[in-house]
C-alpha angles and dihedrals in degrees: 000000000000089000091055092052090049091050092050091048092049092048091049092050092049091050092049092050092048092050091046090058089062088073092068112110138179093037122152119242090257093052092047093050093047092047096046092045091051093047094048091046092050091050094048091045092051094047092045093054092045089056094046096040096243134133105302095200091049092050092049092049095048092042091050093051093048091045093050090049090049091050090051093049091049090049092052090048091052092048091051088056090052097249 
């Protein structure tokens, strides 16, 4: 049962951090895309490891890094189109 409490606490912290990032303003398009990609990736990584029984912090860290990289790649793609 201790593991379940830890999982719930970690998920709540990840959700709070993600919502807190919504308060950021005056960001460039690149910064917004990197931040949102990282936040989405961290959330997906945390949830994925909760479901599979892995290391939640590890999943969130890897997911955040992959998400931020994805946000950067998407930003570069949009810039190359002239948007």
